[in-house]
LUMVEXGU-634751 format. One record per residue: residue in three letters; z, x, y of N, C-alpha, C in turn. Coordinates in steps of 0.2 Angstrom, whole numbers, plus 5000, padded with zeros to 4 digits. Layout:
LUMVEXGU-634751
ALAZXYZXYZXY/...
//
This chain:
LUMVEXGU-634751
MET543153725455542953795456542753815463/ALA543053855467542853865473542453935474/SER541953935478541453985478541554025486/TYR541454085486541554125492541054175492/GLN540754185498540254235500540354265506/TYR540354335506540454365513540054425513/PRO539454425518539154495520539654545522/CYS539554605519540054655521539754725521/LEU540254765524540054845524540554875519/LEU540154925515540454955510540455025511/TYR541055065510540955145511541655165508/HIS541555245507542155285505542255325511/GLN542855325513543055365519543055435517/ARG543355455511543355525509542855535504/GLN542255555506541755555501541755625497/GLU542155675500542255735496542755735490/VAL543055675490543555675484543455605480/GLU543555615473543355565469543955515469/ASN543755455466544355405465544655385472/THR544455385477544755365483544455285484/PRO544855245488544755175488544055155491/THR543655105489543055085492543355035497/PHE543055045503543354995509542754955510/CYS542954885510542554835511542654795517/LEU542254795522542354765529542054695530/PHE542354645532542054575533542454535537/HIS542254475538542654425542542654365538/ALA543254325538543254265534543754215538/PRO543654145537544254105540544854105537/VAL545454105541546054115538546154065532/THR546054015532546153965527545853985521/GLN545254015521544954045515545354105512/ILE545554145516545854205514546554185510/LEU546854135513547454115510547354085503/GLU546754065502546554035496546454075490/TRP546254145492546154195487546554255488/ALA546954255492547454315493548154295493/ASP548554325489549254305489549654345495/ILE550254315497550754345500551354345495/LYS551454405492551954415488552554455491/ARG553154425491553754455495554154485491/LEU554454525493554954565489555554525486/GLU555754465488556254435485555954385480/GLU555254385479554954345475554754385469/GLU554554445469554354485464554454565465/ALA554754585460554954665461554354705462/GLY554354745467553754785468553254755473/ALA553354695475552854665479552854695486/PRO552254705489552254745496552554705502/GLN552554645502552754615509553454605509/ARG553754615514554454595516554454525518/ARG555154495518555254425519554854405525/THR554554345525554154315531554654305537/SER554454325542554854315548554654255552/PRO554954195552554754135556554654155563/ALA555054195566554954215573554354255575/LYS554154295570553454335571552854285571/VAL552954235565552454185565552354145571/THR552954125574552954085580552654125586/ALA552754185586552654235592551754235591/ILE551454235586550754235585550454175588/GLN550854115586550654045589550654055596/HIS551254075599551354075606550754125609/PHE550654175606550154215609549354185610/LEU549254145605548554115604548554055609/THR549054015609549053955613549153955620/GLN549554015622549654025629549054035634/GLU548554065631547854085634547354075629/PRO546854035631546254025626545854085625/ARG545854135629545454185629545754235624/ASN546454235622546754285618546454275611/THR546354345609546054355602546354405598/ILE546354415592546754465588546154505584/PRO545954555587545354595583545654635578/THR546254655578546454705572546354665565/SER546254705560546154685554546754675550/VAL546654625545547154625540546954665534/ILE547454695531547254745526547454705519/ILE546954705514547054665508546754715503/THR547054705497546754725491546454675487/LEU545854685485545454645481545254665474/ASP545454645469545254665462544654605459/LEU544054645459543454595457543054645453/PRO542754605448542154645444541654675449/GLU541354735447540854765451540254725452/SER540154675447539554635448539654585453/GLN540254575456540354525462540354555468/VAL540154615468539954655475539354675474/LYS538854645477538054665476537754695482/PRO537354745481537054775486536654725490/LEU536454735497536154685501535654725504/SER534954695505534454725509534254675515/LEU534054705520533954665526533254625525/ASN532854655522532154615520531854655514/ASP531354625511531054645505530754715506/ASP530554735512530154795513530654855514/ASP531254845515531854905517532154915510/PRO532254985510532655005504533354975504/LYS533654965499534354945499534854995503/SER535254975506535755025510536355035506/ASP536655085506537255105502537855065505/ASP537855055511538455025514538254955516/LEU537754915514537754845515537854805508/GLY538254755508538354725502538554645503/LEU538554615498538754545497539354535493/LEU539854515496540454495491540354425489/ALA540354415483540254345480540654335474/PHE541154285475541554275469541754195469/GLU541954175462542254115462542954105460/LEU543354055461543954055459544153985456/SER544453975451544653905448545353895451/GLN545553835451546153805454546753845452/ASN546853855446547453895443547453965442/ALA546853985443546854065442547254105446/GLU547354165444547654215448547254235454/LYS547554235459547154255466546954335465/PRO546354355466546154425466546354465472/GLY546554435477546754475483547554475484/LEU547754525487548454535489548554565496/ILE548854525500548954545507549454605508/ILE549154665510549654725512549954725518/ASP549554695524549754705530549354645534/GLY549754605538549454555542549754485540/GLN550254475536550454405534550654365540/HIS550954395545551154355550550654325554/ARG550154375555549454355559549154295556/LEU549154305549548754245546549054185546/LEU549754175544550154125545550154095552/GLY550254135557550254115564549554075566/MET549054115564548354085566548254025562/GLN548554015556548453955551548753895555/GLN549353905559549653855562549153825568/VAL548853875571548453855577547753825575/ASN547453865570546753845568546553875562/PRO546653835556546553875550545753905550/GLN545353875554544653905554544553965558/PHE545053995561544954055565544754105560/ASN544254145562544054205558544354265559/VAL544554295554544954355554544554425552/ASN544554485555544354535552544754565546/VAL544354585541544654605535544454665533/VAL544954715531544854775528545054765521/ALA544654765516544854755509544754825505/LEU545354845501545254905496545054865489/LEU544454885487544254855481544454895475/ASN544854855471545054885465545454945464/ALA545954945470546454995470546954995465/ASP547155045462547755035458548355035461/ASP548955025457549554995460549855055464/THR549755115462549955175466549655165473/GLU548955165473548655165479548955105484/LYS548955045481549254985485549955005488/ALA550355035484551055055486551055105492/PHE550555155491550555205496550255175503/GLN549755135502549455105509549955065512/PHE550355025508550854985512551355025515/LEU551655085512552155125515551855155521/VAL551255185521550955215527550855165533/ILE550555115531550455065536551055045540/ASN551555035536552155005539552655055541/ASN552555115540553055175543552755225547/LYS552055215548551755265553551455245559/ILE551555185560551255155567551755165573/SER551555195578551955205584551755145589/PRO552255125593552055075598551755115604/VAL551255085607550855115613551355115620/SER551355165623551655165629551355125634/LYS551755095639551455055644551055095649/ASP551155155649550855205653550155215650/HIS550055215644549455215640549055155642/ILE549355095642548955035644548655035651/ARG549155055655548955065662548255115663/ALA548355165659547855215659547155195656/LEU547155155651546555125648546255075653/ALA546655025656546454975661546255005668/LEU545655045668545455085674545255035679/HIS544954985678544654935683544954865681/TYR545354845685545554775683545954735689/GLU545954675688546254635694547054625691/LYS547454665695548154665692548554605690/GLN548454555694548754485693548454455687/GLU547854455686547454425680547754465674/LEU547754535674547854565668548654555667/ASP549154555672549754545671549854475667/ASN549454425670549654355666549354355659/ARG548854395658548654405651549054435647/LEU549354495649549854535646550554485644/LYS550754445649551354405648551254365641/THR550654345640550554305634550654345627/ALA550654405628550854455622551454485623/ARG551854455628552554495629552454565631/LEU551954575635551954645638551954645645/GLN552154695649552154705656551854765658/LEU551454765664551254825667551854865671/ASP552354815673552854845677553454865672/PRO553554915671554054935666554854915667/ASN554954895674555554875676555754805675/VAL555254765673555354695672555554685665/GLY555254705660555554705653555754625652/PHE556254625647556554555644556554505649/VAL556954525656557154475660556554445663/GLY555954475664555354435666555154385661/LEU555254405654555054345650555454305649/VAL556154315649556654255649556554205656/ASP556354235661556254195667555654155666/SER555154175663554454145664554254105658/GLU554454125652554254095645554454015645/GLU554053975642554253905642554753885637/THR554853925632555353915626556053955628/SER556053985635556654005636557153965640/PRO557853955637558253915641558453935648/PHE558253995649558454015656557754015661/LYS557353985659556653985662556753965670/GLY556554005674556553985682557253995685/ILE557754005681558354015684558754085685/ILE558354135684558554195685558654215693/SER559154245694559354255701558954325704/TRP558254305706557954365709557454325714/PRO557054365718556754335724556154295722/THR555954295716555354255715555454175713/ASN556154165713556354095711556654065718/PRO556654005719556853975725557653985725/GLU557953985731558654005732559053965727/LYS558953895727559453855724559453865716/GLN558853895714558753905707559053975705/ARG559254015709559454085707560154085705/ILE560254065698560854055695561154115690/VAL560754135686560954185681560754255683/PRO561154305684561054375686560554405681/PRO560054445683559754475679560054525674/SER560554555677561054595673561354565666/ALA561454505668561754465662561254465656/ILE560654455658560054445652560054525649/GLU559954575653559854635651560454665647/ALA561054645649561654675645561754635638/SER561554565638561554525633561054545627/ILE560454555629559954585624560154655622/ASN560454695627560654765625561154755619/TYR561554715620562154705615561854685608/ILE561354635608561054625602560754685599/GLN560354715602560054775600560454825597/GLN561054825600561554885597561854865590/GLN561654805588561954795581561554825575/LYS561054855577560654905573560354855567/VAL560154795568559854755563559154775563/LYS558854785558558154805557557754755560/GLN557754685559557354645562557354645570/PHE557854665572557854665580557454715583/GLU557154755579556654805582556054775584/SER555954715582555354675584555554635590/ASP555254645596555454605602555354525601/ASP554854505597554754445595555454405592/VAL555654445586556254415583556854425588/LEU556954475592557454485596557454425601/LEU556954405604556954355609557054285606/ALA556754275600556854215597557654205595/PHE557854265593558654255591559054235597/PHE558854265603559254255609559154185612/TYR558454165612558254095614558554045609/ALA558554055603558954005598559653995599/ILE560054055602560754045603560854005610/TRP560454025615560653985621560253925622/GLN559753905618559353835619559953785615/THR560253815610560753775607561353755611/ILE561653805614562053805620561953755625/LYS561353765627561153725633561053655631/THR560753635625560753565623561453535622/GLN561953575618562553555617562953545624/TRP562953595629563353595635562953585641/LEU562453535642562053535647562453525654/SER562953495654563353485660563553555663/LEU563653605659563753675662563153715665/TRP562553675665562053715667561953705675/HIS562353735678562353735686562653795689/LYS562453805696562553865699563353885699/GLU563753845699564453855699564853875692/SER564453865687564753865680564953945679/LYS565553945676565754015674565354035668/LEU565053985664564654005659564054045660/LEU563754025665563154065668563154115672/LYS563854135674563954205677563754265671/LYS563754315674563654375670564254375664/MET564854365666565354375662565354315656/GLY565054255658564954205653564454215648/VAL563854235651563254245647563354295642/LEU563654355644563754415640564254405634/ALA564854375637565354355632565154305626/LEU564854255628564654215623564154245619/THR563654275621563154315617563454355613/GLN563954385615564354435610564654405605/TYR565054345606565354315602564954285596/MET564254245598563854215594563554275590/THR563354325593562954375589563454415584/ASP564054415585564554445580564554405574/ALA564654335576564654285570564054285566/LEU563454285570562854275566562654335562/VAL562754395565562654455561563054465555/ALA563754435555564154435550563954395544/SER563654335546563354295541562654325538/TYR562354355542561754395539561954445535/ASP562454485536562754535532562954515525/TRP563254455525563454425519562854385515/GLY562254395518561654365514561654285515/GLN562054255521562054185521561654165526/LEU561254205530560754185535560154235536/ASP559654195537558954235538558954235547/ILE559154295549559254305556558554305559/SER557954305556557354295559557154225560/ASP557454185557557354105557557654065562/PRO557354055568557654025574557953955572/GLN557753915567558053855565558653865561/GLN558753915557559453935554559853955560/ILE559653995564560054015569560353955574/GLU559953915575560153855580560653815575/LYS560553795569561053765564561653795565/GLN561653865564562253905563562653905570/VAL562353905575562553905583562853835584/LYS562553785581562753715583563453715579/LYS563553735573564153735569564753775573/LEU564553835575565053875579565253835585/LEU564853805589565053765594565553715593/SER565453685587565853635586566653655585/TYR566753715585567453745585567553785591/GLN567253755596567253785603567453725608/ALA567753745613567953695619567553705625/LYS567053655627566753655632567153665639/MET567753625638568253625643568553705646/PHE568553745641568653815642568353835648/TRP567653825649567253845654567353805661/GLU567753755660567753705666568453715670/VAL568953735666569653735669569753805672/SER570253805676570453875679570753925675/TRP570553985676570854045672571354075677/GLU571854115673572254155676571954205681/PRO572154215687571854265692571754325688/SER571154355688570954425686570254435687/SER570054495686569354515686569054515679/TYR568654465678568354455671567654495670/ASP567354505676566654545675566754615674/THR567154635669567354705668567254715660/LYS567254765658567154775650567854745647/SER568454755650569054735647569154665649/GLY568854645654568854565656568454525651/ARG567854545650567454515645567754515638/ALA568154565636568454575630568954515629/LEU569254505635569854445635569454375634/ILE568854375637568554305636568354295629/VAL568054345626567854345618568454335614/GLU569054365616569654365611569854285612/SER569754255618569954195619569454135615/LEU568854155615568354115610568554125603/VAL568754175602569054185594569654145593/GLN570054145598570654105597570554025597/ILE570154005601569953935602569653915595/SER569253955592568953935586569553925580/ARG569953975580570453975575570953915576/ASN571053905583571553835584571253775582/LEU570553765583570253705582570153695574/ARG570053755570569953745563570653735560/ALA571253745564571853735561572153665564/ASP571753625568571853565571572453565576/ASP572453625579572953645584572653625591/LEU573053625597572753615603572253675604/TRP571653665607571253715608571453775612/TYR571953765617572053805622572753855619/ALA572953835614573653865611573453945611/ASP573953985614573854055614573254085617/VAL572854045621572354075624572554095631/LYS572654155632573054195638572754175644/ILE572054175645571754175652571654105654/VAL571854055651571853985654572453965657/ASP572353935663572853915667573153855664/VAL573653855660573853805656574253755660/THR574553765666574853725670574353665672/GLN573853695675573353645678573053615672/LEU572953635666572653605661573053545659/GLU573753555658574253505656574253455661/THR574153465667574153415672573553365671/MET572953405670572253365669572353315663/VAL572753345657572753305651573153235653/LYS573753255657574253195658573853145662/GLU573353155667573053125671572553085667/
//
């Protein structure tokens, strides 16, 4: 039998209306919250409040907390908590003071196999991410005491549909007195930038988990490391966003998807990771991103892939690469301009043909129009 006690604040936000939720504010270690509060997901139980857990969002929380030891998460998780009134006791500061209406002590016990009294409405990714870093991290909690199912559903819908992202101009306005470089460094750990022109390219060039770290072609990198054009990253991420997949509205999921694709490509085709490689030019990065994204989104549409799980993405990309030819990026192509929309379409068409050839046990370059077959056949004979 586990026992829990939390000093708390109790109040009704709408005192002029009856039957509104009692709010209970306190803090508790992540590990304890997960002991007495459930994360019920839609695929597990009809009517459950939480959508499928996104591994990318959990990893993003870990990333945020481990990148900078000063980073904290002050926002509260929202939980409903069903407990007998006797387990929420009034609390006085000392014997001489009258009991306050808004001070209380939340005290309850939970046997090992008992149903958990709490249900997480908002904050599952924060809790799971913090648990991975340190289960003893304390989290701010706003609990709705003994709310009925209608109230629980209402709160979930409002919380998940009415929150607007904050403009970077607002961030700049709030930070009235600050050291720009220090603030920039802190914001990067949260995947934010004061400079709106940097965007995803800055993250892709600087994050440790990025397969393109330090090789974006712009002045902050040494000349010999300026390999991948910034426009290749911008256009590739833009193409992913154009797929209108709901999960890609999260920058964390979007970047995790992009990283998983290209980290797998880098691991499998490391010999192509150099300045003269056609693969790392804009036409190569964008065309292969398009090819992979189309295939992965199709698997997602068929219910065969969790598109927010980097491990599943990596596994699928590795399988797709097994039906591609690294030599395609090494041999000469027929003279043409491929860094155009029509040129990139020819590259994608070639990737599709290569895959079909290899699946049919044919020569990989059969009917691949842009390959210089004469040179290729000479290489094969040699």
